[in-house]
C-alpha positions as CSV (number, residue, x, y, z in Angstrom):
1,M,-1.4,-6.2,8.6
2,N,1.4,-8.1,9.2
3,V,1.4,-7.3,12.8
4,S,-2.0,-7.9,13.2
5,L,-1.1,-11.6,11.8
6,A,2.2,-12.3,13.8
7,M,0.0,-11.3,16.7
8,L,-2.6,-13.8,16.0
9,I,0.0,-16.4,15.3
10,R,1.3,-16.0,19.0
11,R,-2.3,-15.5,20.4
12,K,-2.2,-12.1,21.5
13,L,-5.5,-11.7,19.5
14,T,-8.3,-13.7,18.9
15,G,-9.4,-14.6,15.6
16,T,-12.5,-12.4,16.2
17,D,-10.2,-9.3,17.2
18,F,-8.1,-10.3,13.9
19,I,-10.9,-10.3,12.0
20,G,-11.9,-6.7,13.2
21,Y,-8.4,-5.3,12.8
22,V,-8.3,-6.1,9.4
23,V,-11.4,-5.0,8.1
24,S,-11.0,-1.9,10.0
25,Q,-7.4,-1.5,7.8
26,I,-9.3,-2.0,4.7
27,A,-11.9,0.3,5.1
28,G,-8.6,2.8,6.3
29,A,-6.8,2.3,3.6
30,I,-10.0,2.7,0.9
31,A,-11.1,5.8,3.1
32,G,-7.6,7.1,2.3
33,A,-7.6,6.6,-1.2
34,A,-11.1,8.6,-1.6
35,I,-9.8,11.3,0.8
36,L,-6.7,12.0,-1.4
37,Y,-8.6,11.8,-4.7
38,A,-10.7,14.6,-3.7
39,I,-8.2,16.3,-2.8
40,I,-6.5,15.8,-6.2
41,V,-9.9,16.6,-8.1
42,S,-10.6,19.7,-5.9
43,A,-6.9,20.7,-6.9
44,G,-7.7,20.5,-10.4
45,M,-5.8,17.5,-11.4
46,P,-6.3,15.4,-13.7
47,T,-6.3,12.1,-12.7
48,T,-5.5,10.3,-15.9
49,E,-1.5,11.2,-15.5
50,L,-1.6,9.4,-12.2
51,H,1.0,6.7,-12.9
52,A,3.0,4.4,-9.7
53,Y,6.2,4.8,-12.3
54,P,7.3,8.0,-13.9
55,N,6.9,8.6,-17.4
56,S,4.4,6.2,-18.4
57,M,7.2,3.6,-17.6
58,N,5.6,0.2,-16.6
59,Q,7.1,-1.8,-13.5
60,R,9.5,-3.9,-15.6
61,Q,10.6,-1.3,-17.5
62,H,11.3,0.7,-14.0
63,D,12.6,-2.7,-12.2
64,K,15.2,-3.3,-15.0
65,K,16.4,0.5,-14.5
66,A,16.6,0.8,-11.3
67,G,18.4,-2.7,-11.1
68,I,18.4,-5.2,-7.7
69,G,19.3,-2.7,-5.0
70,P,15.4,-1.0,-4.7
71,R,14.0,-4.6,-4.5
72,I,15.8,-5.3,-1.6
73,K,15.4,-2.6,-0.2
74,G,11.6,-2.9,-0.4
75,A,11.8,-6.7,0.5
76,M,14.0,-5.4,3.9
77,S,11.5,-2.7,4.6
78,A,8.6,-5.0,5.0
79,F,10.0,-6.8,8.1
């Protein structure tokens, strides 16, 4: 979506095209998540054990343990 927004700002995309791209990207993300979920369920893995952070660690605990390095790296990868 960042690329589409940049192209809209630079007037390389019309507003209608931008909305179409955003809707398509969201639909693709939902479809991808549904496919991944189906694969996980068909493999017999329990979906209750799917966590974004290891060992049931929440985001605050993860960030505190990881320090600032990964946050800077994550912020830089967005550009």
